[in-house]
N, C-alpha and C positions, 0 to 999 in steps of 0.2 A: 635875437635869432642866432642859432648856432651856425658857425662856419664849418663846413664839412670838407675834408680833403678827399675829393672824389676823382677817381681815374675815369674820366668821361669816355675815352675810346673803349676801354674794357667794358664799361657799363653799357655802352651802345651795342656792343657785340652780344653781350648776354641778353639784352632786351630783345634784340631782333631774333635771336635764336630761341629763347625760352618764352618770350612774350610777357615777362614781368621782371620787376626788381623789388627786392625787399631790403631797405636801408635802415640801419639802426641809429637811434639818437639824433634824429633830424631836428627835434625840438627840445629845448631845455625843460627841466622840471617846472621852472617858474612859468614858462610859456604854456605848458600843458595846463597848469593850474588856472592861468588867466583865461584860456580857451574854455575850460570846463565851467568856469564862473559865468562866462558869456552864454554857454549852452544852457545853464540853469535858468538864466533870465529869459532866453528864447522859449524854452519849453514851458516856462510858467505863463507865457502869453498865449500858448496853444491850448485847445481843448484837451482835457485829460484823456490819455490813451496809453496803451501798452507799447505802441510803436509810433514814431514820428518821422516824417519825411519833410524837411524844410529846404525848399529850393531858394535860389538867389539869397543865400545866407550871408554873402558879403555885405549886403545892405542892412543886415540886422545887427552887426557889431563890428567896430573897427579892428578888433583883434583877429577876426576871421578875414577881413579885407587884407590885413597885413601879410597873410600867407601867400597871396598871389605872386609876390615878387621875392620869395625866399631867396637869400643871396647865393645859396649853393644849388638848390633844386631848380631854380629858373634857368641857369645856364645849361643844366642837364636837359631840361625840357626843350630848349632851343635846338640842341643837337640831336634830340630824338625826333622832333617833328618839324623843325625849321624855325626861322626867325620872323617870318611874316605871320605871327600868331597873336591870339587874344584869349581872354578868359572865356571859356565855353559854358561852364557850369560850376556852381558852388552848392553842393548838395549835402546837407547835414542829415545823418540817420541816427536815431536813438532807438534801441530795442531793449525794453525792460524784460526781465525774466518772464517767460510765458510757457511754463512746463506743460500746461494743459492745451496748448495750441488754440487759445481763445481767438476767435475771429476778430480782427481789428479793422477800423475804418480805413487806415492806410496799411499797406502791406507789411506784415511782420516778417516776411521772408519773400524771396523771389527765386523762381526756378531757373534752370540753365538757359542762358541766352547770350547773344552778342548785342552790344548797344548799337543804336542807330535809328534812323527814321523808318517810317512805313510809307511806301514800299522801301525795302532795304537798300543800302548802298549797292551799287553795281559790283558784280564779281567778274574777274578776268581769270580764266583758267581755273575756276572754282574757288578763287581766293578773293577776299576783300582787303583793300588797302587800309592802313591805319590812318583814319581821317582825324581822330582826336585821341588824346592821351590824358589819363586821369592820375593824379596823385591822391592816394587815400591816407589821410592823417589818422593814425590810431590814437584815440584819446581815452580809452579805458583798458583794463587789463584783458588783453586778448592773447595772452601768452600760452594758453592751452586751447586745444580744439573744443568744439561743441559749445561755444559761447556765442553763437550767432555769427561765427566767422564767415568771411567771404571765402568761397571756394573757387578754384580755378582749375583749368586743364592745361598745364604747361605745354607749349608747342602747338596747341590746337589752331592758332592763327596761321600756321604754315602748312596745314594739311588740307589739300584741295577737296572741297565738297564735304568737309568734316561736319558731323552733327552727332551729339551724344545719342546713344541707343534709346534713351528716354530722357525727359527733361525734368522729372521730379527730383528736386534737390534732396529729398529724404531717402532716395534710393542710391546707394553708392555707384559711381561711374568709374570705369577703369581709368587709372592715371590721375584721378582727381587729387587736389592738394588743398588743405585748409590753411589759409594765411594766418599765422600766429605772430603776435608781436606785443610789446608792452607800450604803455603810453609814451608818445614821442617818436615811435618808429613810423615809417611810411612804407607803403608799397605802391608800385607804379605799373600801370598796364594800359594797353590800347583798347579801343572799343571793339576790335575784331577778335579779341581773346574770349573764348567761352568761359563764362563765370556765373556764379549764383550767390545769393545771400541766404545762408541757412537759418532755420529757426533758432531762437535762443531759449533753450530749455534748462539753462544753468541758473545759478544764483547771482550772476553778474549782469549788470546793465552794459550793453554794447553801445559804444559811442564812436562813430567814424565820420570823418568829414572829407568829402570828395571834391577836389579842386581840379577841374579839367581845362585843357587848352586845345584850341583848334585853329586852323588857318583863318585869317581875317575875312576871307570870302565865304565862309560858312556862317549862317545866321546862328548866333548863340542861343542856348536854351533859356538862360536867366532873364534876358531883357533884349530889346531891340536897340535901345540907346541908354547909355549910362546916365544916371541921375546927376544933377549938379552936386549933390552931397558926396557922391563917390568921387567926382572929379576935383572937388575942392582941394587945393594944395598938392595935386598929383604931379609928380615929376614926369618927364617924357616917357620913361619906360612904363610907368603905371598908366599913363594916358593911352599908350599903345595897347596895353593889356585890356583896358576898358573899351577899346574899339574907337577911341576918339582920335582918329588919324587925319581925317579930311571930310569936308562937306561934299566932295566929289566921289560918288560911289565907285566910279571906275578905279579910283586909287586903292581901293581894297584889293583889287586884282593886280594892279601894277603900281605899287607904292613908290614914292620917291625915297631916296636914302634917309632923309631926315624924318620920315614917317615911321621908320622901323629901327629905332635905336637898339633893339635887341640883337641886331646884327653883330654888335661888338662881342657877343658871346659865342658866335658861330666859329667853329674850328675847321669847317669844311668837310668834304667827303661824299658829296652827292649832288649831281647836277640838278636833280629834281628840286632840291631845296633852294637853289639859287636862280630858278627859272624866272622869277619876278624881280630880280635885282638889276638895276640899270645905272 
């Protein structure tokens, strides 16, 4: 895994203002090749389709599991959302070229939305807090727009009561941005940023892997309890990320220091992030 020289305070400022980060070369060429080989195996096990959504993908291959504690991106995550966190989701998306917009069993695109449960997270003053944050690993050539790119509306997370004038991803929205990157790049965004997954009408297959993090007290999407296979040989940091901190559920709200080794990456800067530290 590549070690990145990140200016975390500057990235935190950019993230909170714009609602996203785009970081180059987070993965080596060899790691991208390894991950794409894993994706080939996973897709081969699924019913033939133009579009694939594979949740809980960390269970499907060790190379995907290895991303949850990326040595440079994990400390950044800790400082974006806090150190009392876990893996929330590992969502693999593959979108083959679909120029004719053939209807697929799983969504080949997704309209403008904020992530979250139904009913939605509560709003205060018309704003939703960032309850979880996702890293999207770009694993195919997304260096040009209109290849099924993820679209975002920068700053939309800070606009009280904001909602796009329409939600159809095919109709341009004022201020929208298509995220472009090459294999190995990543972009990072919170669930309260308005975003969409556009159709892939190009000649390129889109491959993106979303690894999300949330506080330990939120029930993750992937599973309720990590499997023995995931926990085998896990160090304390990975055990925390897999939610294996205690048999006492109260400790997910008020963990003991030994239960949250990710605190070592915390550089400070917000009382809300240290509310459960004792």
